[in-house]
LUMVO-837466 format. One line per 5 residues: number of its first residue (from 1); for each residue x negated, y negated, z negated of N, C-alpha, C, O. Coordinates in pm, whole numbers, plus 50000, padded with zeros to 5 digits. Each point is the difference from the previous one (the first is absolute). Layout:
<gulums>
NUM) X Y Z X Y Z X Y Z X Y Z ~ ...
</gulums>
This chain:
<gulums>
1) 60511 21643 60612 50120 49996 49916 50109 49946 50113 49987 49909 50082 ~ 50146 50195 49889 50106 49937 50125 50051 49915 49972 49996 49983 49878 ~ 50073 49922 50191 50092 49900 49998 50134 50033 50007 50032 50013 50119 ~ 50080 50010 49787 50129 50015 50031 50091 49929 50107 50004 49877 49999 ~ 50059 50184 50079 50089 49909 50122 50069 49867 49930 50001 49884 50043
6) 50058 50170 49830 50074 49903 49917 49913 49844 49927 50040 49891 49960 ~ 49837 50169 50051 49929 49888 49942 49951 49912 50113 49959 49886 49982 ~ 50046 50183 50151 49966 49891 50103 50135 49919 50031 49992 49878 50018 ~ 50134 50188 49988 50104 49941 50027 50045 49877 49894 50066 49901 50033 ~ 49887 50126 49843 50062 49910 49941 49869 49865 49997 50017 49880 49980
11) 49873 50185 50044 49909 49865 50044 50020 49920 50107 49955 49885 50002 ~ 50110 50166 50090 50041 49952 50141 50101 49903 49948 49988 49880 50024 ~ 50125 50175 49896 50123 49918 49971 49959 49872 49906 50048 49890 50026 ~ 49861 50128 49865 49942 49916 49931 49929 49895 50086 50033 49884 49979 ~ 49872 50141 50115 49985 49918 50072 50085 49913 50090 49972 49880 50013
16) 50126 50173 50048 50097 49951 50065 50108 49876 49930 50049 49895 50042 ~ 49956 50176 49841 50063 49894 49890 49918 49886 49967 50049 49891 49972 ~ 49828 50132 50030 49893 49883 49951 50019 49904 50124 50042 49887 49973 ~ 49936 50137 50134 50020 49948 50164 50108 49899 49999 49992 49877 49994 ~ 50131 50219 50012 50127 49926 50001 50067 49958 49895 50103 49945 50039
21) 49889 50055 49843 50059 49935 49885 49889 49928 49907 50027 49885 49967 ~ 49854 50171 49987 49908 49934 49922 49961 49918 50053 50043 49895 49952 ~ 49863 50085 50164 49951 49919 50050 50090 49866 50029 49976 49890 49950 ~ 50131 50138 50141 50060 49860 50034 50040 49923 49867 49965 49882 49996 ~ 50093 50162 49908 50044 49958 49830 49857 49941 49954 49999 49893 49938
26) 49878 50176 50092 49866 49933 49917 49982 49863 50111 49991 49889 49947 ~ 50006 50117 50190 49994 49876 50070 50098 49918 49981 49965 49882 49993 ~ 50155 50140 49997 50089 49861 49935 49914 49941 49868 49947 49889 49995 ~ 50053 50181 49932 49927 49935 49893 49893 49951 49985 49968 49921 49912 ~ 49949 50133 50194 49870 49902 49992 50012 49859 50099 49929 49901 49984
31) 50160 50111 50106 50026 49883 50048 50079 49879 49899 49989 49878 49998 ~ 50091 50214 49923 50067 49876 49927 49889 49919 49929 50031 49886 49966 ~ 49847 50158 50008 49880 49934 49903 49923 49969 50103 49903 49935 49962 ~ 50099 50083 50138 49901 49975 50101 50025 49822 50046 50109 49944 50009 ~ 49769 50000 50012 50026 49859 50068 49900 50005 50108 49994 49900 50070
36) 49899 50229 49965 49934 49991 50122 49989 50139 50020 49950 50075 49917 ~ 50103 49967 50209 49936 50175 50000 50004 50012 50167 50098 50007 50074 ~ 49792 49992 49951 49949 50030 50139 49953 50133 50071 49959 50082 49918 ~ 50036 49959 50206 49926 50110 50049 49864 49983 49971 49958 49884 49995 ~ 49976 50198 49988 50017 50169 49966 49970 50015 49858 49956 50106 49954
41) 50071 49770 49964 49990 50018 49843 50101 50123 49947 50118 49969 50016 ~ 49867 50134 49938 50082 50094 49901 50086 49905 49886 50119 50023 49973 ~ 49828 49902 49984 50095 49947 49877 50002 49819 50039 49940 49947 50093 ~ 50119 50010 49840 50029 49825 50024 49873 49972 49941 49945 50050 49902 ~ 50003 49821 50211 49870 49909 49916 49999 49917 49959 49901 49934 49968
46) 50229 50036 50016 50029 49866 49900 50115 50047 49922 50091 50043 50071 ~ 49930 49961 49808 50113 49992 49897 50090 49878 49940 49948 49897 49959 ~ 50176 50122 50040 50042 49892 49903 50139 49990 49962 50052 50111 50006 ~ 50023 49803 49959 50140 49979 49989 50066 49897 50046 50095 49953 49938 ~ 49853 49989 50203 50027 49891 50061 50121 50037 50051 50081 49910 49979
51) 49979 50201 50090 50111 50030 50057 50127 50035 49899 50116 49975 50030 ~ 49845 50084 49853 50099 50001 49899 50035 49870 49972 50114 49965 50030 ~ 49810 49956 49919 50061 49880 49974 50033 49905 50103 50042 49889 49967 ~ 49942 50143 50152 50089 49895 50108 50150 50089 49996 50108 49942 49990 ~ 49881 50182 50017 50124 50083 50003 50110 49949 49884 50117 49966 50017
56) 49799 50042 49853 50097 50009 49904 50036 49828 49957 50079 49959 49915 ~ 49846 49975 50165 50027 49870 49968 50130 49956 50100 50041 49888 49972 ~ 50021 50168 50123 50084 49973 50055 50136 50048 49905 50019 50097 49927 ~ 50063 49791 50110 50135 50004 49896 50094 50123 50075 50084 50060 49933 ~ 49895 49968 50193 50111 50076 50089 49963 50155 49957 50090 50081 49978
61) 49769 49954 50013 49975 50126 49934 50039 50043 49863 50036 50115 49974 ~ 49955 49783 49934 50048 50061 49844 50130 49977 49982 50063 50041 49903 ~ 49992 49879 50209 50202 50006 49997 50009 50138 50077 50070 50070 49928 ~ 49903 49982 50152 49998 50094 50070 49984 50120 49897 50096 50067 49961 ~ 49787 49949 50005 49973 50096 49886 50116 50043 49892 50053 50106 49969
66) 49960 49737 49981 50130 50038 49912 50140 50049 50054 50072 50083 49944 ~ 49954 49854 50169 50109 50072 50047 50001 50145 50046 50090 50081 49974 ~ 49800 49942 50097 49992 50169 50004 49999 50052 49879 50061 50106 49987 ~ 49881 49843 49910 49984 50104 49855 50188 49988 49951 50057 50099 49954 ~ 50000 49800 50060 50132 50012 49985 50072 50074 50057 50070 50081 49940
71) 49927 49906 50196 50075 50113 50100 49979 50100 49985 50090 50076 50037 ~ 49789 49986 49906 49950 50166 50003 50085 50016 49849 50078 50095 49996 ~ 49916 49836 49906 50063 50021 49856 50155 50029 50025 50056 50106 49973 ~ 50005 49779 50084 50154 49999 50009 50032 50085 50098 50116 50037 49985 ~ 49818 50023 50135 50052 50095 50058 49976 50141 49948 50092 50081 50014
76) 49778 49962 49918 49994 50115 49947 50109 50028 49882 50067 50103 49994 ~ 49937 49796 49920 50135 50004 49914 50113 50017 50007 50062 50069 49920 ~ 50008 49850 50213 50105 50024 50048 50022 50123 50064 50110 50053 49989 ~ 49790 50006 50082 49995 50123 50053 50019 50120 49932 50058 50096 50051 ~ 49881 49903 49798 50008 50091 49910 50133 50004 49937 50048 50106 49959
81) 50017 49774 50033 50097 49986 49947 50135 50095 50083 50056 50105 49967 ~ 49959 49827 50123 50077 50058 50133 49983 50139 50058 50088 50074 50044 ~ 49775 49948 49948 49977 50140 50124 49991 50116 49859 50052 50109 50026 ~ 49893 49880 49837 49980 50098 49948 50165 50065 49975 50016 50114 50043 ~ 50056 49846 49918 50143 50056 49984 50026 50078 50114 50020 50121 49991
86) 49982 49810 50132 50018 50046 50076 49944 50153 50041 50070 50090 50047 ~ 49759 49918 49917 49926 50094 50061 50041 50076 49867 50008 50116 50041 ~ 50022 49886 49827 50078 50082 49893 50119 50083 50063 50029 50119 49990 ~ 50029 49775 50079 50143 50088 50061 49981 50094 50122 50068 50100 50021 ~ 49839 49859 50049 49959 50094 50100 49957 50129 49972 50030 50106 50054
91) 49878 49865 49832 49947 50124 49956 50077 50077 49921 49958 50112 49969 ~ 50185 49836 49978 50028 50070 49888 50145 50046 50028 50052 50103 49958 ~ 50011 49793 50127 50125 50029 50028 50060 50028 50149 49947 49939 50093 ~ 50155 50144 49935 50049 50034 50114 50140 49906 50049 50105 49971 49943 ~ 49853 50006 50158 50127 49914 50057 50005 49985 50136 49900 50046 50054
96) 50183 49904 50024 50038 50011 50136 49871 49895 50078 49952 49902 49945 ~ 50021 50134 50155 49904 49936 50069 49878 49973 49958 49929 49921 50063 ~ 50016 50159 49791 49887 49972 49940 49871 50033 50083 49911 49917 50011 ~ 50084 50184 50036 49870 49980 50106 49989 49909 50170 49900 49990 50071 ~ 50221 49961 49950 50009 49912 50076 49936 49879 49960 49913 49951 50071
101) 50124 49994 49816 49957 49886 49925 49859 49999 49975 49928 49903 50025 ~ 50026 50229 49917 49871 50004 49985 49880 49985 50125 49887 49954 49987 ~ 50175 50100 50135 49955 49977 50147 49970 49892 50052 49904 49968 50070 ~ 50239 49937 49867 50009 49883 50065 49895 49893 49969 49975 49906 50074 ~ 49951 50127 49776 49900 49904 49983 49879 50011 50070 49915 49911 50004
106) 50074 50232 50070 49901 50047 50050 50000 49949 50149 49897 49963 50055 ~ 50246 50038 50017 50012 49953 50109 49963 49835 49997 49926 49957 50089 ~ 50121 49959 49818 49965 49857 50001 49830 50006 50008 49959 49897 50054 ~ 49960 50171 49918 49879 49944 49995 49941 50086 50164 49883 49996 50038 ~ 50209 50063 50021 49934 50060 50143 50071 49894 50105 49975 50011 50120
111) 50098 49906 49840 50028 49863 50086 49847 49891 50011 49918 49975 49912 ~ 50085 49986 50206 49884 49920 50016 50019 49852 49899 50081 49911 50027 ~ 49811 50089 49836 50052 49908 49919 50008 49875 50041 50088 49941 49938 ~ 49839 49968 50170 50019 49894 50045 50132 49979 50005 50062 49938 49914 ~ 49993 50120 50202 50121 49980 50048 50114 50042 49899 50108 49949 50032
116) 49897 50114 49878 50093 50004 49853 50013 49866 49953 50105 49938 49987 ~ 49755 50013 49982 49995 49886 49923 50048 49882 50065 50062 49906 49949 ~ 49895 50112 50188 50052 49843 50087 50167 49996 50009 50071 49901 50014 ~ 49972 50250 49971 50166 49965 49961 50035 49979 49884 50101 49934 49975 ~ 49827 50113 49940 50027 49908 49849 49965 49897 49946 50028 49962 49886
121) 49893 49976 50211 49960 49857 49980 50109 49940 50069 50043 49897 49948 ~ 50017 50143 50163 50115 49940 50093 50126 49983 49898 50059 49892 50000 ~ 49979 50205 49919 50094 50030 49884 49971 49856 49904 50070 49900 49991 ~ 49823 50126 49954 49961 49922 49899 49975 49855 50020 49966 49930 49904 ~ 50046 50028 50201 49997 49864 50058 50142 49958 50004 50017 49879 49991
126) 50080 50188 50019 50160 49994 50004 50003 49966 49860 50048 49888 49978 ~ 49912 50183 49914 50012 50022 49862 49910 49890 49923 50005 49980 49879 ~ 49909 49950 50216 49938 49888 49941 49889 50062 49862 49975 49963 49885 ~ 49983 50148 50201 49912 50088 49889 49845 50001 50064 49904 50044 49936 ~ 50087 49905 50187 49872 49980 50097 49888 49874 49908 50044 49884 49999
131) 49880 50131 49962 49903 49903 49935 50047 49990 49844 50005 49889 49947 ~ 50028 50220 49985 49999 50005 49880 49959 50137 49913 50012 50115 50043 ~ 49947 49854 49849 49929 50111 49931 50116 50157 49987 49956 50115 49999 ~ 50158 49858 49993 50074 50102 49949 50045 50066 50184 50027 50120 50009 ~ 49976 49814 50089 49996 50071 50113 49870 50085 50054 49999 50096 50078
136) 49877 49829 49847 49916 50124 50023 49977 50133 49944 49951 50100 50053 ~ 50105 49875 49801 50007 50104 49929 50118 50094 50051 49972 50119 49980 ~ 50120 49867 50064 50128 50080 50065 49919 50053 50109 50000 50123 49999 ~ 49935 49826 50092 49914 50076 50122 49928 50077 49976 49990 50102 50068 ~ 49928 49873 49816 49864 50052 49952 50075 50150 49926 49952 50113 50003
141) 50154 49852 49945 50078 50148 49931 49998 50110 50103 49963 50116 49981 ~ 50072 49842 50109 50030 50089 50141 49872 50115 50016 49999 50114 50045 ~ 49903 49804 49900 49852 50065 50050 50006 50114 49864 49969 50113 50039 ~ 50058 49882 49840 49990 50052 49886 50104 50147 49989 49971 50097 49929 ~ 50112 49895 50127 50118 50071 49947 49931 50151 50061 49982 50088 49915
146) 49990 49936 50193 49943 50139 50020 49896 50046 49882 50005 50105 49937 ~ 49918 49809 50052 49905 50042 49856 50081 50062 49911 50004 50122 49983 ~ 50078 49774 49946 50026 49974 49877 50132 50110 49990 50066 50032 49901 ~ 49942 50001 50203 50137 50119 49968 49931 50121 50046 50027 50093 49924 ~ 49893 49944 50173 49951 50118 50023 49913 50078 49903 50011 50117 49964
151) 49885 49777 49997 49929 50052 49897 50066 50065 49873 49998 50121 49980 ~ 50062 49784 49932 50068 50012 49897 50114 50115 50014 50034 50066 49901 ~ 50007 49948 50192 50108 50086 50031 49934 50155 49990 50047 50105 49955 ~ 49851 49871 50094 49921 50148 50002 49965 50047 49884 50036 50112 49966 ~ 49872 49791 49939 49984 50004 49883 50134 50038 49895 49985 50080 49907
156) 50142 49854 50119 50130 50042 49914 50021 50149 50053 50055 50066 49912 ~ 49924 49997 50184 50058 50122 50068 49884 50103 49909 50029 50113 49961 ~ 49865 49833 50021 49871 50098 49956 49976 50027 49825 49922 50078 49945 ~ 50185 49818 49993 50019 50002 49882 50049 50156 49933 50084 50073 50053 ~ 49849 49954 49832 50052 50155 49945 50138 49952 49944 50014 49898 49934
161) 50076 50178 50097 50137 49995 49960 50007 50044 49824 50054 49946 49903 ~ 49887 50142 50109 49980 50102 49883 49942 49895 49862 50027 50040 49887 ~ 49922 49876 50123 49939 49917 49939 50109 49937 49948 50021 50022 49880 ~ 50082 49879 50199 50109 49924 50018 50105 50069 49957 50101 49930 49992 ~ 49919 50222 49967 50123 50073 49946 49939 50013 49884 50069 49960 49906
166) 49788 50095 50055 49971 50002 49870 50009 49892 49890 50031 50006 49881 ~ 49923 49870 50220 50068 49863 49924 50159 49989 49930 50032 49978 49883 ~ 50037 50043 50218 50101 49996 49975 50079 50114 49925 50112 49970 49960 ~ 49843 50153 50017 50029 50104 49893 49958 49942 49875 50072 50026 49904 ~ 49829 49904 50076 49975 49942 49892 50075 49867 49945 49978 49947 49891
171) 50083 50023 50175 50099 49870 49959 49971 49906 50086 50078 49908 49972 ~ 49830 50048 50150 49950 49871 50031 50156 49985 50102 50080 50082 50045 ~ 49908 49785 49959 50111 49954 50111 49952 50011 50141 49896 50059 50029 ~ 50188 49876 50068 49932 49985 50142 49936 49891 50013 49924 49998 50097 ~ 50079 49921 49847 49947 49869 50002 49826 50064 49929 49896 50024 50063
176) 50128 49986 49811 49868 50062 49934 49926 50110 50055 49879 50010 49980 ~ 50196 50082 50098 49908 50056 50072 49951 49997 50139 49910 50069 50050 ~ 50177 49824 50015 49912 49909 50103 49899 49931 49980 49906 50009 50079 ~ 50087 49910 49817 49901 49915 49947 49866 50079 49928 49887 49954 49992 ~ 50154 50163 49966 49844 50071 49932 49947 50149 50050 49896 50064 49992
181) 50243 49955 50068 49923 50130 50145 50002 49970 50118 49895 50031 50056 ~ 50200 49908 50026 49982 50005 50106 49924 49883 50081 49929 50020 50099 ~ 50094 49876 49853 49928 49889 50014 49847 50037 49992 49946 49985 50110 ~ 49968 50058 49791 49869 49999 49946 49948 50121 50143 49891 49986 50056 ~ 50198 50114 49981 49939 50084 50092 50003 49968 50152 49931 50056 50085
186) 50171 49833 49938 49977 49933 50133 49963 49896 49991 50018 49928 50098 ~ 49919 50018 49789 49909 49860 49979 49868 49966 50100 49966 49886 50033 ~ 49955 50262 50013 49909 49961 50098 50024 49975 50136 49918 49950 50076 ~ 50212 50092 49959 50071 49980 50154 50031 49866 50001 49978 49923 50094 ~ 50076 50050 49792 50084 49858 50001 49868 49872 49973 50002 49883 50039
191) 49918 50169 49902 49887 49888 50006 49958 49988 50134 50008 49898 50067 ~ 49931 50253 49983 49946 49959 50155 50090 49924 50068 49953 49913 50075 ~ 50165 50099 49918 50105 49950 50109 49988 49816 49981 49992 49917 50091 ~ 50010 50060 49772 49991 49878 49983 49878 49894 50010 50002 49877 50009 ~ 49871 50234 49985 49879 49946 50048 50008 49972 50160 49977 49891 50052
196) 50054 50208 50004 50004 50005 50151 50129 49859 50055 49985 49921 50093 ~ 50098 50087 49842 50124 49878 50035 49898 49844 49968 49996 49903 50076 ~ 49936 50111 49801 49943 49881 49980 49879 49958 50128 49982 49895 50061 ~ 49968 50203 49945 49888 49977 50102 50030 49945 50102 49962 49887 50031 ~ 50141 50217 50064 50070 49981 50112 50044 49882 50032 49984 49944 50109
201) 50108 49989 49737 50060 49873 50030 49889 49911 49997 50018 49902 50072 ~ 49877 50099 49870 49914 49894 49972 49941 50003 50158 49993 49888 50050 ~ 49974 50198 50015 49901 49970 50149 50115 49982 50081 49956 49962 50108 ~ 50207 50048 49899 50078 50003 50093 49981 49851 50063 49998 49899 49929 ~ 49993 50100 50180 50020 49842 50123 50084 49982 50046 50060 49895 49978
206) 50003 50224 50136 50104 49951 50068 50127 49957 49943 50045 49894 50042 ~ 50030 50180 49856 50115 49938 49914 49959 49845 49962 50058 49897 50032 ~ 49832 50119 49896 49987 49869 49940 49969 49888 50113 50030 49885 49969 ~ 49924 50131 50134 49961 49919 50127 50123 49974 50086 49993 49905 50077 ~ 50133 50176 49918 50091 49984 50091 50134 49916 49910 50074 49911 50042
211) 49923 50140 49852 50073 49958 49911 49966 49849 49890 50090 49920 49973 ~ 49775 50067 49977 49976 49927 49934 49933 49875 50053 50006 49892 49941 ~ 49923 50131 50185 49911 49886 50085 50140 49882 50009 50118 50036 49997 ~ 49842 49832 50014 49848 49978 49986 49993 49961 49856 49883 49991 49961 ~ 50230 49978 49930 50021 49957 49868 49911 50061 49955 49896 49938 49977
216) 50113 50223 49990 49934 50078 49938 49889 50082 50045 50030 50079 50089 ~ 49851 49923 49873 49902 50082 50087 49899 50102 49874 49936 49946 49910 ~ 50069 50177 50107 49933 50064 49894 49863 50026 50069 49968 49968 50114 ~ 49949 50103 49781 49852 49993 50023 49969 50075 50143 49906 49950 50062 ~ 50162 50165 50001 49961 50036 50128 50020 49903 50091 49929 49990 50100
221) 50182 49921 49869 50023 49900 50127 49900 49883 49998 49974 49925 50094 ~ 49966 50075 49761 49908 49857 50012 49886 50080 50063 49953 49951 50103 ~ 49996 50157 49855 49899 50071 50074 49972 49998 50132 49896 49966 50056 ~ 50248 50089 50004 49990 49985 50159 49949 49853 50047 49918 49978 50088 ~ 50148 49931 49834 50002 49856 50073 49864 49966 49964 49958 49913 50076
226) 49964 50119 49844 49874 49978 49989 49898 50056 50094 49923 49937 50073 ~ 50088 50177 49912 49926 50100 50085 49993 49978 50168 49911 50035 50077 ~ 50239 49881 49959 50003 49968 50141 50004 49880 50023 50018 49967 50117 ~ 49969 49950 49804 49982 49880 50012 49846 49935 50008 49967 49899 50061 ~ 49948 50189 49858 49843 49954 50008 49937 50147 49987 50025 50059 49895
231) 49890 50012 50210 49935 50120 49984 49911 49982 49883 49887 49991 50046 ~ 50109 49999 49826 49907 50030 49917 50031 50096 49899 50080 49993 49907 ~ 49807 50140 50145 50049 50116 49930 49995 49995 49857 50068 50081 49938 ~ 49852 49823 49992 50018 49981 49835 50132 50006 49948 50047 50074 49914 ~ 50028 49793 50184 50145 50000 49942 50087 50112 50027 50084 50015 49911
236) 49922 50062 50174 50046 50140 49986 49976 50080 49893 50086 50040 49922 ~ 49770 49991 50073 49937 50082 49859 50081 49943 49907 50093 50070 49961 ~ 49894 49804 49988 50009 49951 49885 50159 50041 49937 50031 50038 49887 ~ 50054 49937 50232 50140 49992 49979 50043 50175 49983 50087 50046 49925 ~ 49825 50027 50166 50046 50161 50000 49958 50068 49843 50061 50089 49940
241) 49814 49836 50015 49974 50018 49827 50117 49939 49918 50004 50042 49884 ~ 50087 49872 50148 50079 49914 49917 50136 50114 50003 50075 50028 49906 ~ 49928 50021 50224 50115 50071 50045 50002 50120 49899 50099 50024 49931 ~ 49798 50042 50068 49926 50123 49945 50026 49995 49853 50053 50096 49943 ~ 49918 49815 50005 49971 49978 49838 50172 50018 49928 50015 50070 49899
246) 50064 49884 50144 50139 50042 49927 50043 50119 50013 50091 50035 49925 ~ 49862 50049 50161 50063 50141 50028 49900 50077 49932 50047 50101 49949 ~ 49806 49878 50032 49906 50059 49936 50053 50007 49842 49987 50097 49926 ~ 50078 49767 50038 50023 49979 49848 50119 50094 49965 50013 50067 49898 ~ 50071 49923 50208 50119 50081 49984 49973 50155 49995 50069 50084 49942
251) 49838 49934 50118 49985 50176 50020 49906 50016 49863 50003 50110 49945 ~ 49936 49812 50012 49935 50038 49865 50100 49989 49872 49980 50076 49905 ~ 50133 49824 50089 50070 49991 49902 50091 50160 50014 50016 50072 49902 ~ 50027 49956 50213 50070 50138 50033 49927 50106 49942 50059 50089 49938 ~ 49798 49911 50077 49928 50084 49956 49990 50003 49831 49985 50107 49942
256) 50022 49792 50002 49973 49978 49869 50145 50051 49920 49992 50068 49898 ~ 50135 49892 50159 50136 50027 49944 50025 50149 50033 50053 50065 49910 ~ 49921 49990 50192 50001 50152 50031 49858 50035 49957 49916 49913 49978 ~ 50059 50241 50010 49848 50053 49992 49990 50050 50127 50089 50059 50060 ~ 49788 49914 49984 49930 49985 50134 50037 50132 50076 50002 49988 50122
261) 50026 50131 49829 50062 50142 50023 50126 50008 50055 50039 50069 50094 ~ 50040 49829 49814 50148 50044 50041 50021 49885 50094 50099 50009 50073 ~ 49824 49886 49939 50062 49898 50128 49949 50045 50106 50051 49964 50106 ~ 49840 50122 49897 49950 50050 50140 50103 50109 50029 50004 50028 50120 ~ 50089 50048 49798 50077 50107 50041 50142 49876 50055 50082 50049 50077
266) 49940 49796 49880 50085 49967 50065 50014 50000 50166 50106 49996 50061 ~ 49748 50011 50003 49963 49987 50108 49998 50137 50091 49964 50023 50116 ~ 50096 50064 49768 49972 50157 50069 49875 50042 50022 49971 50089 50080 ~ 49933 49838 49834 49878 50087 49987 49964 50074 49891 49897 50067 50003
</gulums>
């Protein structure tokens, strides 16, 4: 029986994904519930929730989790309010400097992020925004503009103009046409952009550290402090799972609000 070359290639790709993606994630989850795991055992020899109790008993972990969630929700909503109208304008309107403005968002992300944030933090220091919630929000908004403008802008350009014209022909006004025709077609890309914004904001560290510290500490900052202060693998694993859960819930929510196949289209799949 002959084996197709495509089958062999597919099997190799699957093994590579298992080795480099699935296994590390599985290892993190195993360490999160392991109290003792020594070589050469393939699985933990002692299981328990000792490190979960220790981690969740810390007041700074819970306050950091609440702060990270509040920042992610605030930045995502503000980014949608600011960037979606801009994305529509870039997709549908012709004005002087349109291409330059579009490329400027890409240019911002081309600069070394740390140096850019240092300069912003210096400016925020004079404005008394360092160590404040809104200071972190403003610096994290910079990280979301490329995603929240480029993805929805491409979606708005891909909307079928004939459907919009048909709606206008039967008496629908501009606002109703936009809400009933344009938004539903662009919704997958908008949903994907908002999900990426939420996740990237939740994991963002440099801006939160330079602008928020030492008064405000997010989950990634607390995680760095715990794993550098004491080398205990379980603490890092527990905090990694805690960081993963909000993103996973956001993904499930997005898939429920948008049909799974439509949601995949938002990422270009």
